[in-house]
PDB file of N, H, CA, C and O in Angstrom:
ATOM      1  N   MET A   1       0.871  -1.126  -0.073  1.00  0.00           N
ATOM      2  CA  MET A   1       0.026  -0.035   0.010  1.00  0.00           C
ATOM      3  C   MET A   1       0.914   1.099   0.010  1.00  0.00           C
ATOM      4  O   MET A   1       0.698   1.955  -0.848  1.00  0.00           O
ATOM      5  N   GLU A   2       1.839   1.262   0.782  1.00  0.00           N
ATOM      6  H   GLU A   2       2.014   0.566   1.479  1.00  0.00           H
ATOM      7  CA  GLU A   2       2.884   2.459   0.829  1.00  0.00           C
ATOM      8  C   GLU A   2       3.700   2.592  -0.367  1.00  0.00           C
ATOM      9  O   GLU A   2       4.316   3.644  -0.536  1.00  0.00           O
ATOM     10  N   SER A   3       3.774   1.680  -1.188  1.00  0.00           N
ATOM     11  H   SER A   3       3.273   0.825  -1.050  1.00  0.00           H
ATOM     12  CA  SER A   3       4.357   1.872  -2.705  1.00  0.00           C
ATOM     13  C   SER A   3       3.336   2.703  -3.459  1.00  0.00           C
ATOM     14  O   SER A   3       3.858   3.351  -4.365  1.00  0.00           O
ATOM     15  N   LEU A   4       2.109   2.853  -3.345  1.00  0.00           N
ATOM     16  H   LEU A   4       1.685   2.327  -2.608  1.00  0.00           H
ATOM     17  CA  LEU A   4       1.168   3.566  -4.319  1.00  0.00           C
ATOM     18  C   LEU A   4       1.512   5.152  -3.818  1.00  0.00           C
ATOM     19  O   LEU A   4       1.257   6.082  -4.583  1.00  0.00           O
ATOM     20  N   TYR A   5       1.933   5.325  -2.871  1.00  0.00           N
ATOM     21  H   TYR A   5       2.140   4.570  -2.250  1.00  0.00           H
ATOM     22  CA  TYR A   5       1.910   6.723  -2.441  1.00  0.00           C
ATOM     23  C   TYR A   5       3.333   7.155  -3.298  1.00  0.00           C
ATOM     24  O   TYR A   5       3.604   8.353  -3.216  1.00  0.00           O
ATOM     25  N   LEU A   6       4.155   6.417  -4.012  1.00  0.00           N
ATOM     26  H   LEU A   6       3.935   5.444  -4.078  1.00  0.00           H
ATOM     27  CA  LEU A   6       5.147   6.601  -4.634  1.00  0.00           C
ATOM     28  C   LEU A   6       4.726   6.380  -6.068  1.00  0.00           C
ATOM     29  O   LEU A   6       5.106   7.276  -6.821  1.00  0.00           O
ATOM     30  N   LEU A   7       4.093   5.489  -6.582  1.00  0.00           N
ATOM     31  H   LEU A   7       3.785   4.760  -5.970  1.00  0.00           H
ATOM     32  CA  LEU A   7       3.846   5.092  -7.964  1.00  0.00           C
ATOM     33  C   LEU A   7       2.794   5.877  -8.362  1.00  0.00           C
ATOM     34  O   LEU A   7       3.028   6.161  -9.536  1.00  0.00           O
ATOM     35  N   ILE A   8       1.699   6.411  -8.000  1.00  0.00           N
ATOM     36  H   ILE A   8       1.508   6.180  -7.045  1.00  0.00           H
ATOM     37  CA  ILE A   8       0.886   7.282  -8.308  1.00  0.00           C
ATOM     38  C   ILE A   8       1.265   8.616  -8.655  1.00  0.00           C
ATOM     39  O   ILE A   8       0.759   9.213  -9.606  1.00  0.00           O
ATOM     40  N   PRO A   9       2.213   9.137  -7.848  1.00  0.00           N
ATOM     41  CA  PRO A   9       2.819  10.428  -8.343  1.00  0.00           C
ATOM     42  C   PRO A   9       3.762  10.350  -9.594  1.00  0.00           C
ATOM     43  O   PRO A   9       3.771  11.227 -10.458  1.00  0.00           O
ATOM     44  N   PHE A  10       4.560   9.223  -9.625  1.00  0.00           N
ATOM     45  H   PHE A  10       4.552   8.510  -8.924  1.00  0.00           H
ATOM     46  CA  PHE A  10       5.574   9.077 -10.557  1.00  0.00           C
ATOM     47  C   PHE A  10       4.836   8.824 -11.647  1.00  0.00           C
ATOM     48  O   PHE A  10       5.258   9.346 -12.679  1.00  0.00           O
ATOM     49  N   SER A  11       3.660   8.047 -11.746  1.00  0.00           N
ATOM     50  H   SER A  11       3.318   7.623 -10.908  1.00  0.00           H
ATOM     51  CA  SER A  11       3.197   7.877 -13.171  1.00  0.00           C
ATOM     52  C   SER A  11       2.421   8.848 -13.752  1.00  0.00           C
ATOM     53  O   SER A  11       2.172   8.823 -14.957  1.00  0.00           O
ATOM     54  N   ILE A  12       1.927   9.888 -12.852  1.00  0.00           N
ATOM     55  H   ILE A  12       2.130   9.908 -11.873  1.00  0.00           H
ATOM     56  CA  ILE A  12       1.323  11.330 -13.272  1.00  0.00           C
ATOM     57  C   ILE A  12       2.488  11.930 -13.879  1.00  0.00           C
ATOM     58  O   ILE A  12       2.429  12.307 -15.049  1.00  0.00           O
ATOM     59  N   LEU A  13       3.606  12.062 -13.155  1.00  0.00           N
ATOM     60  H   LEU A  13       3.654  11.756 -12.204  1.00  0.00           H
ATOM     61  CA  LEU A  13       4.830  12.881 -13.763  1.00  0.00           C
ATOM     62  C   LEU A  13       5.300  12.529 -15.119  1.00  0.00           C
ATOM     63  O   LEU A  13       5.691  13.338 -15.960  1.00  0.00           O
ATOM     64  N   LEU A  14       5.210  10.996 -15.281  1.00  0.00           N
ATOM     65  H   LEU A  14       4.892  10.339 -14.598  1.00  0.00           H
ATOM     66  CA  LEU A  14       5.715  10.563 -16.363  1.00  0.00           C
ATOM     67  C   LEU A  14       4.669  10.661 -17.682  1.00  0.00           C
ATOM     68  O   LEU A  14       5.082  10.842 -18.828  1.00  0.00           O
ATOM     69  N   ALA A  15       3.489  10.538 -17.391  1.00  0.00           N
ATOM     70  H   ALA A  15       3.153  10.392 -16.461  1.00  0.00           H
ATOM     71  CA  ALA A  15       2.480  10.986 -18.489  1.00  0.00           C
ATOM     72  C   ALA A  15       2.660  12.508 -18.865  1.00  0.00           C
ATOM     73  O   ALA A  15       2.428  12.902 -20.008  1.00  0.00           O
ATOM     74  N   PHE A  16       3.009  13.203 -18.028  1.00  0.00           N
ATOM     75  H   PHE A  16       3.197  12.883 -17.099  1.00  0.00           H
ATOM     76  CA  PHE A  16       3.133  14.799 -18.297  1.00  0.00           C
ATOM     77  C   PHE A  16       4.503  14.918 -19.002  1.00  0.00           C
ATOM     78  O   PHE A  16       4.552  15.905 -19.735  1.00  0.00           O
ATOM     79  N   VAL A  17       5.454  14.286 -18.978  1.00  0.00           N
ATOM     80  H   VAL A  17       5.414  13.483 -18.382  1.00  0.00           H
ATOM     81  CA  VAL A  17       6.605  14.206 -19.445  1.00  0.00           C
ATOM     82  C   VAL A  17       6.537  13.619 -20.851  1.00  0.00           C
ATOM     83  O   VAL A  17       7.142  14.141 -21.788  1.00  0.00           O
ATOM     84  N   ILE A  18       5.787  12.522 -20.982  1.00  0.00           N
ATOM     85  H   ILE A  18       5.296  12.098 -20.221  1.00  0.00           H
ATOM     86  CA  ILE A  18       5.518  11.958 -22.431  1.00  0.00           C
ATOM     87  C   ILE A  18       4.621  12.917 -23.091  1.00  0.00           C
ATOM     88  O   ILE A  18       4.855  13.041 -24.293  1.00  0.00           O
ATOM     89  N   GLY A  19       3.737  13.570 -22.668  1.00  0.00           N
ATOM     90  H   GLY A  19       3.546  13.470 -21.692  1.00  0.00           H
ATOM     91  CA  GLY A  19       2.709  14.248 -23.260  1.00  0.00           C
ATOM     92  C   GLY A  19       3.546  15.717 -23.625  1.00  0.00           C
ATOM     93  O   GLY A  19       3.314  16.315 -24.676  1.00  0.00           O
ATOM     94  N   GLY A  20       4.338  16.111 -22.825  1.00  0.00           N
ATOM     95  H   GLY A  20       4.527  15.626 -21.971  1.00  0.00           H
ATOM     96  CA  GLY A  20       5.564  17.136 -23.252  1.00  0.00           C
ATOM     97  C   GLY A  20       6.339  17.059 -24.274  1.00  0.00           C
ATOM     98  O   GLY A  20       6.445  17.961 -25.105  1.00  0.00           O
ATOM     99  N   LEU A  21       7.045  15.816 -24.313  1.00  0.00           N
ATOM    100  H   LEU A  21       6.959  15.084 -23.637  1.00  0.00           H
ATOM    101  CA  LEU A  21       7.867  15.480 -25.449  1.00  0.00           C
ATOM    102  C   LEU A  21       7.064  15.035 -26.872  1.00  0.00           C
ATOM    103  O   LEU A  21       7.609  15.175 -27.967  1.00  0.00           O
ATOM    104  N   PHE A  22       5.856  14.544 -26.735  1.00  0.00           N
ATOM    105  H   PHE A  22       5.413  14.430 -25.845  1.00  0.00           H
ATOM    106  CA  PHE A  22       5.070  14.622 -27.937  1.00  0.00           C
ATOM    107  C   PHE A  22       4.615  16.002 -28.404  1.00  0.00           C
ATOM    108  O   PHE A  22       4.535  16.241 -29.608  1.00  0.00           O
ATOM    109  N   TRP A  23       4.272  17.048 -27.344  1.00  0.00           N
ATOM    110  H   TRP A  23       4.337  16.853 -26.365  1.00  0.00           H
ATOM    111  CA  TRP A  23       3.807  18.336 -28.122  1.00  0.00           C
ATOM    112  C   TRP A  23       4.971  18.941 -28.555  1.00  0.00           C
ATOM    113  O   TRP A  23       4.805  19.673 -29.531  1.00  0.00           O
ATOM    114  N   TRP A  24       6.312  18.844 -28.049  1.00  0.00           N
ATOM    115  H   TRP A  24       6.447  18.249 -27.256  1.00  0.00           H
ATOM    116  CA  TRP A  24       7.600  19.613 -28.610  1.00  0.00           C
ATOM    117  C   TRP A  24       7.846  18.787 -29.984  1.00  0.00           C
ATOM    118  O   TRP A  24       8.267  19.466 -30.921  1.00  0.00           O
ATOM    119  N   ALA A  25       7.637  17.414 -30.219  1.00  0.00           N
ATOM    120  H   ALA A  25       7.295  16.862 -29.458  1.00  0.00           H
ATOM    121  CA  ALA A  25       7.905  16.860 -31.188  1.00  0.00           C
ATOM    122  C   ALA A  25       6.903  17.421 -32.354  1.00  0.00           C
ATOM    123  O   ALA A  25       7.279  17.685 -33.497  1.00  0.00           O
ATOM    124  N   THR A  26       5.754  17.540 -31.939  1.00  0.00           N
ATOM    125  H   THR A  26       5.449  17.325 -31.011  1.00  0.00           H
ATOM    126  CA  THR A  26       4.646  17.984 -33.090  1.00  0.00           C
ATOM    127  C   THR A  26       4.945  19.516 -33.436  1.00  0.00           C
ATOM    128  O   THR A  26       4.793  19.988 -34.563  1.00  0.00           O
ATOM    129  N   ARG A  27       5.388  20.231 -32.320  1.00  0.00           N
ATOM    130  H   ARG A  27       5.511  19.848 -31.405  1.00  0.00           H
ATOM    131  CA  ARG A  27       5.539  21.653 -32.993  1.00  0.00           C
ATOM    132  C   ARG A  27       7.020  21.971 -33.764  1.00  0.00           C
ATOM    133  O   ARG A  27       7.254  22.911 -34.523  1.00  0.00           O
ATOM    134  N   SER A  28       7.833  21.024 -33.384  1.00  0.00           N
ATOM    135  H   SER A  28       7.642  20.260 -32.768  1.00  0.00           H
ATOM    136  CA  SER A  28       9.246  21.124 -34.225  1.00  0.00           C
ATOM    137  C   SER A  28       9.265  20.583 -35.456  1.00  0.00           C
ATOM    138  O   SER A  28      10.280  20.607 -36.152  1.00  0.00           O
ATOM    139  N   GLY A  29       7.986  19.971 -35.887  1.00  0.00           N
ATOM    140  H   GLY A  29       7.162  19.952 -35.322  1.00  0.00           H
ATOM    141  CA  GLY A  29       8.037  19.269 -37.223  1.00  0.00           C
ATOM    142  C   GLY A  29       8.457  18.092 -37.439  1.00  0.00           C
ATOM    143  O   GLY A  29       8.696  17.758 -38.600  1.00  0.00           O
ATOM    144  N   GLN A  30       8.632  17.245 -36.438  1.00  0.00           N
ATOM    145  H   GLN A  30       8.438  17.516 -35.495  1.00  0.00           H
ATOM    146  CA  GLN A  30       8.799  15.862 -36.518  1.00  0.00           C
ATOM    147  C   GLN A  30       8.283  14.929 -37.073  1.00  0.00           C
ATOM    148  O   GLN A  30       8.833  13.866 -37.365  1.00  0.00           O
ATOM    149  N   PHE A  31       6.951  15.305 -37.310  1.00  0.00           N
ATOM    150  H   PHE A  31       6.504  16.168 -37.073  1.00  0.00           H
ATOM    151  CA  PHE A  31       5.850  14.565 -37.967  1.00  0.00           C
ATOM    152  C   PHE A  31       5.537  15.014 -39.403  1.00  0.00           C
ATOM    153  O   PHE A  31       4.768  14.389 -40.134  1.00  0.00           O
ATOM    154  N   ASP A  32       6.151  16.085 -39.744  1.00  0.00           N
ATOM    155  H   ASP A  32       6.776  16.593 -39.150  1.00  0.00           H
ATOM    156  CA  ASP A  32       6.092  16.717 -41.174  1.00  0.00           C
ATOM    157  C   ASP A  32       6.174  15.592 -42.246  1.00  0.00           C
ATOM    158  O   ASP A  32       7.037  14.732 -42.066  1.00  0.00           O
ATOM    159  N   ASP A  33       5.416  15.506 -43.285  1.00  0.00           N
ATOM    160  H   ASP A  33       4.715  16.204 -43.431  1.00  0.00           H
ATOM    161  CA  ASP A  33       5.453  14.677 -44.289  1.00  0.00           C
ATOM    162  C   ASP A  33       6.455  14.903 -45.446  1.00  0.00           C
ATOM    163  O   ASP A  33       6.211  15.628 -46.410  1.00  0.00           O
ATOM    164  N   LEU A  34       7.659  14.183 -45.253  1.00  0.00           N
ATOM    165  H   LEU A  34       7.857  13.594 -44.470  1.00  0.00           H
ATOM    166  CA  LEU A  34       8.780  14.553 -46.193  1.00  0.00           C
ATOM    167  C   LEU A  34       8.766  13.788 -47.533  1.00  0.00           C
ATOM    168  O   LEU A  34       9.475  14.222 -48.442  1.00  0.00           O
ATOM    169  N   GLU A  35       8.036  12.714 -47.722  1.00  0.00           N
ATOM    170  H   GLU A  35       7.461  12.362 -46.984  1.00  0.00           H
ATOM    171  CA  GLU A  35       8.009  11.929 -48.812  1.00  0.00           C
ATOM    172  C   GLU A  35       6.847  12.267 -49.690  1.00  0.00           C
ATOM    173  O   GLU A  35       6.915  11.810 -50.832  1.00  0.00           O
ATOM    174  N   GLY A  36       5.808  12.969 -49.386  1.00  0.00           N
ATOM    175  H   GLY A  36       5.753  13.340 -48.459  1.00  0.00           H
ATOM    176  CA  GLY A  36       4.421  13.360 -50.122  1.00  0.00           C
ATOM    177  C   GLY A  36       4.830  14.236 -51.258  1.00  0.00           C
ATOM    178  O   GLY A  36       4.469  13.883 -52.381  1.00  0.00           O
ATOM    179  N   PRO A  37       5.680  15.558 -51.103  1.00  0.00           N
ATOM    180  CA  PRO A  37       5.869  16.315 -52.074  1.00  0.00           C
ATOM    181  C   PRO A  37       6.774  15.517 -53.261  1.00  0.00           C
ATOM    182  O   PRO A  37       6.616  15.677 -54.471  1.00  0.00           O
ATOM    183  N   GLY A  38       7.683  14.689 -52.673  1.00  0.00           N
ATOM    184  H   GLY A  38       7.812  14.558 -51.690  1.00  0.00           H
ATOM    185  CA  GLY A  38       8.425  14.099 -53.968  1.00  0.00           C
ATOM    186  C   GLY A  38       7.376  12.997 -54.591  1.00  0.00           C
ATOM    187  O   GLY A  38       7.572  12.665 -55.760  1.00  0.00           O
ATOM    188  N   HIS A  39       6.342  12.446 -53.922  1.00  0.00           N
ATOM    189  H   HIS A  39       6.183  12.716 -52.973  1.00  0.00           H
ATOM    190  CA  HIS A  39       5.375  11.464 -54.742  1.00  0.00           C
ATOM    191  C   HIS A  39       4.497  12.478 -55.540  1.00  0.00           C
ATOM    192  O   HIS A  39       4.315  12.266 -56.739  1.00  0.00           O
ATOM    193  N   ARG A  40       3.952  13.554 -54.947  1.00  0.00           N
ATOM    194  H   ARG A  40       4.100  13.727 -53.973  1.00  0.00           H
ATOM    195  CA  ARG A  40       3.075  14.293 -55.702  1.00  0.00           C
ATOM    196  C   ARG A  40       3.498  14.837 -56.748  1.00  0.00           C
ATOM    197  O   ARG A  40       2.627  15.212 -57.533  1.00  0.00           O
ATOM    198  N   ILE A  41       4.947  15.071 -57.128  1.00  0.00           N
ATOM    199  H   ILE A  41       5.655  14.766 -56.491  1.00  0.00           H
ATOM    200  CA  ILE A  41       5.305  15.922 -58.457  1.00  0.00           C
ATOM    201  C   ILE A  41       5.100  14.676 -59.406  1.00  0.00           C
ATOM    202  O   ILE A  41       5.028  15.017 -60.587  1.00  0.00           O
ATOM    203  N   LEU A  42       5.008  13.565 -59.226  1.00  0.00           N
ATOM    204  H   LEU A  42       5.066  13.288 -58.267  1.00  0.00           H
ATOM    205  CA  LEU A  42       5.026  12.176 -60.133  1.00  0.00           C
ATOM    206  C   LEU A  42       3.615  12.277 -60.573  1.00  0.00           C
ATOM    207  O   LEU A  42       3.386  12.243 -61.782  1.00  0.00           O
ATOM    208  N   MET A  43       2.625  12.398 -59.708  1.00  0.00           N
ATOM    209  H   MET A  43       2.812  12.426 -58.726  1.00  0.00           H
ATOM    210  CA  MET A  43       1.003  12.315 -60.095  1.00  0.00           C
ATOM    211  C   MET A  43       0.520  13.058 -61.058  1.00  0.00           C
ATOM    212  O   MET A  43       0.927  14.220 -61.058  1.00  0.00           O
ATOM    213  N   ASP A  44      -0.301  12.725 -61.968  1.00  0.00           N
ATOM    214  H   ASP A  44      -0.631  11.781 -61.968  1.00  0.00           H
ATOM    215  CA  ASP A  44      -0.803  13.401 -62.764  1.00  0.00           C
ATOM    216  C   ASP A  44      -1.994  14.558 -62.176  1.00  0.00           C
ATOM    217  O   ASP A  44      -2.681  14.283 -61.192  1.00  0.00           O
ATOM    218  N   ASP A  45      -2.126  15.806 -62.880  1.00  0.00           N
ATOM    219  H   ASP A  45      -1.568  16.029 -63.679  1.00  0.00           H
ATOM    220  CA  ASP A  45      -3.066  16.572 -62.073  1.00  0.00           C
ATOM    221  C   ASP A  45      -4.186  16.951 -63.011  1.00  0.00           C
ATOM    222  O   ASP A  45      -4.291  18.026 -63.601  1.00  0.00           O
ATOM    223  N   ASP A  46      -5.143  15.752 -63.076  1.00  0.00           N
ATOM    224  H   ASP A  46      -5.058  14.879 -62.596  1.00  0.00           H
ATOM    225  CA  ASP A  46      -6.224  15.907 -64.003  1.00  0.00           C
ATOM    226  C   ASP A  46      -7.402  16.536 -63.319  1.00  0.00           C
ATOM    227  O   ASP A  46      -8.536  16.297 -63.734  1.00  0.00           O
ATOM    228  N   SER A  47      -7.197  17.324 -62.298  1.00  0.00           N
ATOM    229  H   SER A  47      -6.276  17.518 -61.961  1.00  0.00           H
ATOM    230  CA  SER A  47      -8.310  18.123 -61.897  1.00  0.00           C
ATOM    231  C   SER A  47      -8.320  19.652 -62.131  1.00  0.00           C
ATOM    232  O   SER A  47      -8.983  20.493 -61.524  1.00  0.00           O
ATOM    233  N   THR A  48      -7.332  19.853 -63.271  1.00  0.00           N
ATOM    234  H   THR A  48      -6.793  19.170 -63.764  1.00  0.00           H
ATOM    235  CA  THR A  48      -7.444  21.262 -63.834  1.00  0.00           C
ATOM    236  C   THR A  48      -8.403  21.235 -64.917  1.00  0.00           C
ATOM    237  O   THR A  48      -8.667  20.186 -65.505  1.00  0.00           O
ATOM    238  N   LYS A  49      -8.958  22.392 -65.216  1.00  0.00           N
ATOM    239  H   LYS A  49      -8.744  23.243 -64.738  1.00  0.00           H
ATOM    240  CA  LYS A  49      -9.972  22.224 -66.407  1.00  0.00           C
ATOM    241  C   LYS A  49      -9.337  22.870 -67.334  1.00  0.00           C
ATOM    242  O   LYS A  49      -8.797  23.901 -66.933  1.00  0.00           O
ATOM    243  N   PRO A  50      -9.180  22.564 -68.721  1.00  0.00           N
ATOM    244  CA  PRO A  50      -8.778  23.144 -69.694  1.00  0.00           C
ATOM    245  C   PRO A  50      -9.170  24.238 -70.398  1.00  0.00           C
ATOM    246  O   PRO A  50     -10.382  24.347 -70.585  1.00  0.00           O
ATOM    247  N   ASP A  51      -8.443  25.085 -70.840  1.00  0.00           N
ATOM    248  H   ASP A  51      -7.459  24.997 -70.688  1.00  0.00           H
ATOM    249  CA  ASP A  51      -8.801  26.500 -70.966  1.00  0.00           C
ATOM    250  C   ASP A  51      -9.443  26.566 -72.429  1.00  0.00           C
ATOM    251  O   ASP A  51      -8.784  26.181 -73.395  1.00  0.00           O
ATOM    252  N   ASN A  52     -10.718  27.052 -72.571  1.00  0.00           N
ATOM    253  H   ASN A  52     -11.253  27.364 -71.786  1.00  0.00           H
ATOM    254  CA  ASN A  52     -11.492  26.660 -73.878  1.00  0.00           C
ATOM    255  C   ASN A  52     -11.621  28.211 -74.413  1.00  0.00           C
ATOM    256  O   ASN A  52     -12.701  28.593 -74.863  1.00  0.00           O
ATOM    257  N   LYS A  53     -10.734  28.899 -74.364  1.00  0.00           N
ATOM    258  H   LYS A  53      -9.856  28.588 -73.998  1.00  0.00           H
ATOM    259  CA  LYS A  53     -10.783  30.300 -74.856  1.00  0.00           C
ATOM    260  C   LYS A  53     -10.679  29.918 -76.282  1.00  0.00           C
ATOM    261  O   LYS A  53      -9.894  29.036 -76.631  1.00  0.00           O
ATOM    262  N   GLN A  54     -11.608  30.687 -77.309  1.00  0.00           N
ATOM    263  H   GLN A  54     -12.246  31.404 -77.026  1.00  0.00           H
ATOM    264  CA  GLN A  54     -11.036  30.542 -78.695  1.00  0.00           C
ATOM    265  C   GLN A  54     -10.872  31.853 -79.337  1.00  0.00           C
ATOM    266  O   GLN A  54     -11.542  32.817 -78.968  1.00  0.00           O
ATOM    267  N   PRO A  55      -9.989  31.929 -80.303  1.00  0.00           N
ATOM    268  CA  PRO A  55      -9.600  33.117 -80.660  1.00  0.00           C
ATOM    269  C   PRO A  55     -10.726  34.037 -81.547  1.00  0.00           C
ATOM    270  O   PRO A  55     -11.731  33.508 -82.023  1.00  0.00           O
ATOM    271  N   PRO A  56     -10.469  35.264 -81.682  1.00  0.00           N
ATOM    272  CA  PRO A  56     -11.606  35.988 -82.092  1.00  0.00           C
ATOM    273  C   PRO A  56     -11.676  35.630 -83.616  1.00  0.00           C
ATOM    274  O   PRO A  56     -10.609  35.346 -84.161  1.00  0.00           O
ATOM    275  N   PRO A  57     -12.866  35.615 -84.381  1.00  0.00           N
ATOM    276  CA  PRO A  57     -13.118  35.451 -85.692  1.00  0.00           C
ATOM    277  C   PRO A  57     -12.536  36.554 -86.432  1.00  0.00           C
ATOM    278  O   PRO A  57     -12.649  36.604 -87.657  1.00  0.00           O
TER     279      PRO A  57
END
């Protein structure tokens, strides 16, 4: 029972440390997509509409 007095605050502290490290990693760009732009350049962009302007007669 006495060990709970030590383990509960330690687990709460550990949860805050892990949360802080995750927040820091997210804010510093550790989870940015580095491969997406390289693959996106190879994909066809069919969503653009063709220009249907006709020259004046």
